[in-house]
DSSP file (Angstrom, degrees, kcal/mol; ACC not computed):
  #  RESIDUE AA STRUCTURE BP1 BP2  ACC     N-H-->O    O-->H-N    N-H-->O    O-->H-N    TCO  KAPPA ALPHA  PHI   PSI    X-CA   Y-CA   Z-CA
    1    1 A M              0   0    0      0, 0.0    12,-2.1     0, 0.0     2,-0.4   0.000 360.0 360.0 360.0 156.4  -15.6   -3.0    5.8
    2    2 A L  E     -AB  12  56A   0     54,-2.6    54,-2.8    10,-0.2     2,-0.4  -0.883 360.0-170.2-106.3 134.4  -17.4   -1.2    8.6
    3    3 A V  E     -AB  11  55A   0      8,-2.9     8,-2.6    -2,-0.4     2,-0.5  -0.990   5.2-161.9-124.8 124.6  -16.7    2.5    9.3
    4    4 A E  E     -AB  10  54A   0     50,-2.6    49,-3.1    -2,-0.4    50,-1.6  -0.922  14.1-148.2-105.2 132.3  -18.0    4.3   12.4
    5    5 A L  E >   - B   0  52A   0      4,-2.9     3,-1.8    -2,-0.5    47,-0.2  -0.519  26.3-109.7 -94.2 163.7  -18.1    8.0   12.3
    6    6 A K  T 3  S+     0   0    0     45,-2.5    46,-0.1     1,-0.3    -1,-0.1   0.765 117.7  59.8 -62.9 -26.2  -17.6   10.5   15.1
    7    7 A N  T 3  S-     0   0    0     44,-0.3    -1,-0.3     2,-0.1     3,-0.1   0.449 121.8-104.7 -83.8   1.2  -21.3   11.4   15.0
    8    8 A G  S <  S+     0   0    0     -3,-1.8    -2,-0.1     1,-0.3     2,-0.1   0.226  77.7 131.5  98.6 -14.1  -22.3    7.7   15.7
    9    9 A E        -     0   0    0     -5,-0.1    -4,-2.9    26,-0.0     2,-0.4  -0.383  43.2-149.5 -68.4 150.2  -23.4    6.7   12.2
   10   10 A T  E     -AC   4  32A   0     22,-1.8    22,-2.9    -6,-0.2     2,-0.4  -0.954   7.9-163.9-121.6 146.3  -22.0    3.5   10.8
   11   11 A L  E     -AC   3  31A   0     -8,-2.6    -8,-2.9    -2,-0.4     2,-0.5  -0.996   2.1-169.6-129.0 131.6  -21.4    2.7    7.1
   12   12 A N  E     +AC   2  30A   0     18,-1.8    18,-2.2    -2,-0.4     2,-0.3  -0.977  34.1 107.4-125.0 118.7  -20.9   -0.8    5.8
   13   13 A G  E     -     0   0A   0    -12,-2.1     2,-0.5    -2,-0.5    15,-0.2  -0.935  66.6 -61.3-167.8-171.6  -19.6   -1.3    2.3
   14   14 A H  E     - C   0  27A   0     13,-2.7    13,-2.4    -2,-0.3     2,-0.3  -0.804  49.5-123.4 -95.3 125.7  -16.8   -2.2   -0.1
   15   15 A L  E     + C   0  26A   0     -2,-0.5    11,-0.2    11,-0.2     3,-0.1  -0.503  34.6 169.0 -70.1 127.6  -13.7   -0.1    0.0
   16   16 A V  E     -     0   0A   0      9,-3.2     2,-0.3     1,-0.4    -1,-0.2   0.809  63.6  -3.2-102.4 -51.8  -12.9    1.4   -3.4
   17   17 A T  E     - C   0  25A   0      8,-1.1     8,-1.8     2,-0.0    -1,-0.4  -0.974  49.9-173.3-143.1 157.5  -10.1    3.9   -2.5
   18   18 A C  E     - C   0  24A   0     -2,-0.3     6,-0.2     6,-0.2     2,-0.1  -0.967  14.8-162.1-147.0 133.1   -8.3    5.3    0.5
   19   19 A D    >   -     0   0    0      4,-1.6     3,-1.9    -2,-0.3    -2,-0.0  -0.430  41.5 -84.4-109.3-173.3   -5.8    8.2    0.4
   20   20 A N  T 3  S+     0   0    0      1,-0.3    -1,-0.0    -2,-0.1     0, 0.0   0.712 128.2  52.2 -65.4 -21.7   -3.1    9.6    2.7
   21   21 A W  T 3  S-     0   0    0      2,-0.1    -1,-0.3    29,-0.0     3,-0.1   0.262 118.6-111.0 -97.0  10.9   -5.6   11.6    4.7
   22   22 A M    <   +     0   0    0     -3,-1.9     2,-0.3     1,-0.3    -2,-0.1   0.710  62.1 158.2  64.2  24.1   -7.7    8.4    5.2
   23   23 A N        -     0   0    0     25,-0.1    -4,-1.6    26,-0.1     2,-0.3  -0.635  25.7-158.3 -71.0 136.3  -10.5    9.8    3.0
   24   24 A L  E     -CD  18  47A   0     23,-2.4    23,-2.8    -2,-0.3     2,-0.4  -0.857  23.5-157.2-121.9 152.1  -12.5    6.8    1.8
   25   25 A I  E     -CD  17  46A   0     -8,-1.8    -9,-3.2    -2,-0.3    -8,-1.1  -0.994  20.0-174.1-123.2 124.4  -14.8    5.9   -1.0
   26   26 A L  E     -CD  15  45A   0     19,-2.5    19,-2.5    -2,-0.4     2,-0.3  -0.896   7.5-155.5-115.4 146.7  -17.2    3.0   -0.3
   27   27 A K  E    S+CD  14  44A   0    -13,-2.4   -13,-2.7    -2,-0.3    17,-0.2  -0.847  72.5  22.0-117.3 158.5  -19.6    1.3   -2.8
   28   28 A E  E    S-     0   0A   0     15,-2.2     2,-0.3    -2,-0.3    -1,-0.2   0.961  88.7-175.5  52.0  60.5  -22.7   -0.7   -2.1
   29   29 A V  E     - D   0  42A   0     13,-2.5    13,-3.0    -3,-0.2     2,-0.5  -0.646  29.8-160.1 -97.7 141.1  -23.1    1.0    1.3
   30   30 A V  E     -CD  12  41A   0    -18,-2.2   -18,-1.8    -2,-0.3     2,-0.4  -0.982  17.5-159.8-114.2 116.0  -25.6    0.4    4.1
   31   31 A Q  E     -CD  11  40A   0      9,-3.2     9,-2.4    -2,-0.5     2,-0.4  -0.816   3.1-161.7 -98.6 133.8  -25.7    3.5    6.4
   32   32 A T  E     -CD  10  39A   0    -22,-2.9   -22,-1.8    -2,-0.4     7,-0.2  -0.943  19.4-120.5-116.7 136.0  -27.1    3.1    9.9
   33   33 A S    >   -     0   0    0      5,-2.2     3,-1.1    -2,-0.4   -25,-0.1  -0.227  32.5-103.8 -67.5 162.2  -28.3    6.0   12.0
   34   34 A P  T 3  S+     0   0    0      0, 0.0    -1,-0.1     0, 0.0   -26,-0.0   0.827 124.1  50.1 -58.4 -32.2  -26.6    6.6   15.4
   35   35 A E  T 3  S-     0   0    0      1,-0.0   -26,-0.0     3,-0.0   -27,-0.0   0.676 108.0-128.0 -79.7 -16.8  -29.6    5.1   17.2
   36   36 A G  S <  S+     0   0    0     -3,-1.1     3,-0.0     2,-0.2    -1,-0.0   0.618  82.1 105.4  82.0  12.7  -29.5    2.0   15.0
   37   37 A D        +     0   0    0      1,-0.1     2,-0.4    -5,-0.0    -5,-0.0   0.587  69.0  57.2-102.7 -11.4  -33.2    2.3   14.0
   38   38 A R        -     0   0    0      2,-0.0    -5,-2.2    -5,-0.0     2,-0.4  -0.962  60.7-169.0-125.0 140.5  -32.9    3.6   10.4
   39   39 A F  E     -D   32   0A   0     -2,-0.4     2,-0.4    -7,-0.2    -7,-0.2  -0.970   0.4-169.1-127.8 141.3  -31.0    2.1    7.5
   40   40 A F  E     -D   31   0A   0     -9,-2.4    -9,-3.2    -2,-0.4     2,-0.6  -0.996  14.0-145.5-131.5 134.7  -30.2    3.6    4.1
   41   41 A R  E     -D   30   0A   0     -2,-0.4   -11,-0.2   -11,-0.2   -13,-0.0  -0.888  24.6-179.5-100.3 124.1  -28.9    1.8    1.1
   42   42 A L  E     -D   29   0A   0    -13,-3.0   -13,-2.5    -2,-0.6     3,-0.1  -0.959  29.8-143.9-126.6 140.2  -26.5    4.0   -1.0
   43   43 A P  E    S+     0   0A   0      0, 0.0   -15,-2.2     0, 0.0     2,-0.3   0.883  85.4   0.1 -70.1 -37.1  -24.6    3.2   -4.2
   44   44 A E  E     -D   27   0A   0    -17,-0.2     2,-0.4   -16,-0.1   -17,-0.2  -0.991  62.6-168.3-154.6 145.3  -21.5    5.1   -3.3
   45   45 A V  E     -D   26   0A   0    -19,-2.5   -19,-2.5    -2,-0.3     2,-0.5  -0.999  11.3-152.2-138.7 137.5  -20.2    7.2   -0.3
   46   46 A Y  E     -D   25   0A   0     -2,-0.4     2,-0.5   -21,-0.2   -21,-0.2  -0.944  17.0-167.0-105.3 129.7  -17.3    9.6    0.2
   47   47 A I  E     -D   24   0A   0    -23,-2.8   -23,-2.4    -2,-0.5     2,-0.3  -0.973  17.4-133.6-121.4 123.3  -16.1    9.8    3.8
   48   48 A R    >   -     0   0    0     -2,-0.5     3,-2.1   -25,-0.2     4,-0.3  -0.594  20.8-127.8 -75.5 134.6  -13.7   12.5    4.9
   49   49 A G  G >  S+     0   0    0     -2,-0.3     3,-1.4     1,-0.3    -1,-0.1   0.777 103.0  60.9 -56.1 -34.7  -10.9   11.1    7.0
   50   50 A N  G 3  S+     0   0    0      1,-0.3    -1,-0.3   -44,-0.0   -28,-0.1   0.569  98.9  59.3 -76.2  -4.3  -11.2   13.4   10.0
   51   51 A N  G <  S+     0   0    0     -3,-2.1   -45,-2.5   -46,-0.1     2,-0.4   0.482  82.5 106.2 -93.7  -4.6  -14.8   12.2   10.5
   52   52 A I  E <   +B    5   0A   0     -3,-1.4   -47,-0.3    -4,-0.3     3,-0.1  -0.608  41.1 179.3 -84.5 130.2  -13.8    8.6   11.1
   53   53 A K  E     -     0   0A   0    -49,-3.1     2,-0.3     1,-0.4   -48,-0.2   0.880  69.2 -23.6 -89.9 -52.7  -13.9    7.2   14.6
   54   54 A Y  E     -B    4   0A   0    -50,-1.6   -50,-2.6     2,-0.0    -1,-0.4  -0.991  53.0-137.3-156.6 164.0  -12.7    3.7   13.7
   55   55 A L  E     -B    3   0A   0     -2,-0.3     2,-0.5   -52,-0.2   -52,-0.2  -0.918   9.3-160.2-120.4 145.3  -12.5    1.1   10.9
   56   56 A R  E     -B    2   0A   0    -54,-2.8   -54,-2.6    -2,-0.4    -2,-0.0  -0.964   8.7-173.9-130.3 117.8  -13.2   -2.6   11.0
   57   57 A I        -     0   0    0     -2,-0.5     5,-0.1   -56,-0.2    -2,-0.0  -0.910  35.4-103.0-110.6 134.2  -11.8   -4.8    8.3
   58   58 A P    >>  -     0   0    0      0, 0.0     4,-1.6     0, 0.0     3,-0.7  -0.249  26.5-126.2 -56.3 140.8  -12.7   -8.5    8.1
   59   59 A E  H 3> S+     0   0    0      1,-0.2     4,-2.4     2,-0.2     5,-0.2   0.818 107.4  61.2 -59.7 -33.8  -10.0  -10.8    9.5
   60   60 A E  H 3> S+     0   0    0      1,-0.2     4,-2.2     2,-0.2    -1,-0.2   0.887 104.2  49.2 -62.5 -37.9  -10.0  -12.8    6.2
   61   61 A I  H <> S+     0   0    0     -3,-0.7     4,-2.2     2,-0.2    -1,-0.2   0.911 109.9  50.2 -68.7 -42.1   -9.0   -9.8    4.2
   62   62 A V  H  X S+     0   0    0     -4,-1.6     4,-2.2     1,-0.2    -2,-0.2   0.920 112.3  47.9 -61.5 -44.2   -6.2   -8.8    6.6
   63   63 A D  H  X S+     0   0    0     -4,-2.4     4,-2.2     1,-0.2    -1,-0.2   0.893 110.0  52.8 -63.5 -40.3   -4.8  -12.4    6.4
   64   64 A L  H  X S+     0   0    0     -4,-2.2     4,-2.1     1,-0.2    -2,-0.2   0.909 109.8  47.6 -62.8 -43.2   -5.1  -12.4    2.6
   65   65 A V  H  X S+     0   0    0     -4,-2.2     4,-2.4     2,-0.2    -1,-0.2   0.910 110.8  51.3 -65.7 -42.9   -3.1   -9.1    2.3
   66   66 A K  H  X S+     0   0    0     -4,-2.2     4,-2.0     1,-0.2    -2,-0.2   0.911 110.4  50.0 -59.8 -41.9   -0.4  -10.4    4.7
   67   67 A E  H  X S+     0   0    0     -4,-2.2     4,-2.0     1,-0.2    -1,-0.2   0.902 110.1  49.6 -63.8 -42.5   -0.1  -13.6    2.6
   68   68 A Q  H  X S+     0   0    0     -4,-2.1     4,-2.1     1,-0.2    -1,-0.2   0.894 109.8  51.4 -64.5 -40.0    0.3  -11.6   -0.6
   69   69 A Q  H  X S+     0   0    0     -4,-2.4     4,-2.1     1,-0.2    -1,-0.2   0.894 109.3  50.1 -65.1 -39.4    2.9   -9.4    0.9
   70   70 A Q  H  X S+     0   0    0     -4,-2.0     4,-1.9     1,-0.2    -1,-0.2   0.898 110.5  50.2 -65.2 -39.9    5.0  -12.4    2.0
   71   71 A N  H  X S+     0   0    0     -4,-2.0     4,-1.6     1,-0.2    -2,-0.2   0.889 109.6  51.0 -65.7 -38.8    4.7  -13.9   -1.5
   72   72 A Q  H  X S+     0   0    0     -4,-2.1     4,-0.8     1,-0.2    -2,-0.2   0.913 111.7  46.1 -65.9 -42.5    5.9  -10.7   -3.1
   73   73 A T  H  < S+     0   0    0     -4,-2.1     3,-0.2     1,-0.2    -1,-0.2   0.853 112.7  49.8 -71.4 -32.9    8.9  -10.4   -0.9
   74   74 A S  H  < S+     0   0    0     -4,-1.9    -1,-0.2     1,-0.2    -2,-0.2   0.790 111.6  48.9 -76.1 -25.9   10.0  -14.0   -1.3
   75   75 A N  H  < S+     0   0    0     -4,-1.6     2,-0.5    -5,-0.2    -1,-0.2   0.615  88.7 100.2 -85.3 -13.0    9.7  -13.8   -5.1
   76   76 A R     <  -     0   0    0     -4,-0.8     2,-0.1    -3,-0.2    -4,-0.0  -0.617  56.4-169.3 -80.4 124.6   11.7  -10.6   -5.3
   77   77 A G        -     0   0    0     -2,-0.5    -2,-0.1     1,-0.0    -1,-0.0  -0.348  37.2-103.1-101.3-175.0   15.3  -11.3   -6.3
   78   78 A R        -     0   0    0     -2,-0.1     4,-0.1     2,-0.1    -1,-0.0   0.709  61.3-135.3 -82.8 -21.2   18.4   -9.2   -6.4
   79   79 A G      > +     0   0    0      1,-0.2     5,-0.9     4,-0.1     6,-0.2   0.229  56.2  51.1  84.8 151.8   18.2   -8.8  -10.2
   80   80 A G  T > 5S-     0   0    0      3,-0.2     3,-0.7     1,-0.2    -1,-0.2   0.037  94.9 -71.9  76.4 174.5   20.8   -9.0  -12.9
   81   81 A R  T 3 5S+     0   0    0      1,-0.2    -1,-0.2     2,-0.1    -2,-0.1   0.801 128.4  45.7 -75.5 -29.2   23.3  -11.7  -13.7
   82   82 A D  T > 5S-     0   0    0      3,-0.2     3,-1.0     6,-0.1    -1,-0.2   0.024 121.2 -94.5-109.4  28.7   25.5  -10.9  -10.7
   83   83 A G  T < 5S-     0   0    0     -3,-0.7    -3,-0.2     1,-0.2     3,-0.1   0.775  81.5 -55.1  71.8  25.9   23.0  -10.6   -8.0
   84   84 A G  T 3 <S+     0   0    0     -5,-0.9     2,-0.5     1,-0.3    -1,-0.2   0.508  97.8 137.4  88.1   2.4   22.6   -6.8   -8.2
   85   85 A R    <   +     0   0    0     -3,-1.0    -1,-0.3    -6,-0.2     3,-0.3  -0.737  27.0 179.7 -87.5 127.0   26.3   -6.0   -7.8
   86   86 A S        +     0   0    0     -2,-0.5    -1,-0.1     1,-0.2    -3,-0.0   0.275  61.0  86.7-108.4  10.2   27.4   -3.3  -10.2
   87   87 A D  S    S+     0   0    0      7,-0.2     2,-0.3     5,-0.0    -1,-0.2   0.431  95.9  23.9 -93.6   3.0   31.1   -3.1   -9.2
   88   88 A R  S    S+     0   0    0     -3,-0.3     2,-0.2     7,-0.1    -6,-0.1  -0.953  84.4  61.4-153.8 173.3   32.3   -5.8  -11.5
   89   89 A G  S    S-     0   0    0     -2,-0.3     2,-0.3     3,-0.0    -3,-0.0  -0.619  89.2 -15.6 101.7-165.4   31.4   -7.6  -14.6
   90   90 A R  S    S-     0   0    0     -2,-0.2    -2,-0.1     0, 0.0     0, 0.0  -0.542 103.0 -30.3 -83.2 137.3   31.1   -6.4  -18.1
   91   91 A G  S    S+     0   0    0     -2,-0.3     0, 0.0     1,-0.1     0, 0.0   0.057  86.5  91.0  60.9-166.5   30.7   -2.7  -19.0
   92   92 A G  S    S-     0   0    0     -5,-0.0     2,-0.1     3,-0.0    -1,-0.1  -0.032  76.9 -67.0  72.4-176.2   29.1   -0.1  -16.7
   93   93 A R  S    S+     0   0    0     -5,-0.1     2,-0.3     2,-0.0    -5,-0.0  -0.397  85.5  55.5-101.6-179.5   30.7    2.1  -14.2
   94   94 A G        +     0   0    0     -2,-0.1     2,-0.2     1,-0.0    -7,-0.2  -0.646  45.9 131.5  97.9-152.4   32.3    1.3  -10.9
   95   95 A G        -     0   0    0     -2,-0.3     2,-0.3    -7,-0.0    -7,-0.1  -0.566  59.5 -55.4  95.6-164.4   35.1   -1.1  -10.3
   96   96 A R  S    S+     0   0    0     -2,-0.2    -2,-0.0     2,-0.1     0, 0.0  -0.734  86.0  13.3-115.5 163.0   38.2   -0.5   -8.3
   97   97 A G  S    S-     0   0    0     -2,-0.3     2,-0.4     3,-0.0     3,-0.0  -0.060  89.5 -53.6  74.7-171.8   41.0    2.0   -8.3
   98   98 A R  S    S-     0   0    0      2,-0.0     3,-0.5     0, 0.0    -2,-0.1  -0.886  90.6 -25.3-110.5 135.5   41.3    5.3  -10.1
   99   99 A G  S    S-     0   0    0     -2,-0.4    -3,-0.0     1,-0.2     0, 0.0  -0.094  90.9 -63.8  67.4-163.0   40.8    5.8  -13.8
  100  100 A R        -     0   0    0      2,-0.2    -1,-0.2    -3,-0.0    -3,-0.0   0.296  67.8-105.6-110.4   7.9   41.3    3.3  -16.5
  101  101 A G  S    S+     0   0    0     -3,-0.5     2,-0.6     1,-0.2    -2,-0.1   0.746  73.3 136.7  80.0  22.5   45.0    2.6  -16.1
  102  102 A R        -     0   0    0      2,-0.0    -1,-0.2     1,-0.0    -2,-0.2  -0.912  64.7 -52.6-108.3 123.0   46.2    4.5  -19.2
  103  103 A G  S    S+     0   0    0     -2,-0.6     3,-0.1     1,-0.1    -2,-0.1   0.112  84.2 107.6  54.7-164.0   49.2    6.7  -19.1
  104  104 A G        +     0   0    0      1,-0.3    -1,-0.1    -3,-0.0     2,-0.1   0.311  63.1 106.4  78.8  -8.9   49.7    9.5  -16.6
  105  105 A G  S    S-     0   0    0      1,-0.1    -1,-0.3    -4,-0.0     2,-0.2  -0.414  75.9 -93.8 -97.2 175.5   52.4    7.5  -14.7
  106  106 A Q              0   0    0     -2,-0.1    -1,-0.1     1,-0.1    -3,-0.0  -0.579 360.0 360.0 -87.3 151.6   56.2    8.0  -14.6
  107  107 A M              0   0    0     -2,-0.2    -1,-0.1     0, 0.0    -2,-0.0   0.390 360.0 360.0-112.9 360.0   58.5    6.1  -16.8
């Protein structure tokens, strides 16, 4: 992926991690100076999220992730024998009415 920083530098590498604050770790990075005339090859780079101007992710990767998400949601079932309903069937809690129907009534 390509990362452009607010200072004009660009970093191109493989995304390893990203957290909630958009801090990134990239591996196998090529760093380009703001003028575009100097290049540096770095094994690993940590980028603080507030320094990022924009990110560019290859379209193939975006499509692959969308496809995986669709497959996960279509394979996910309701679970259990009764389609995820816990208000009937054997054992467990729930059901209808109050109590278990033993005593307590008038004769």
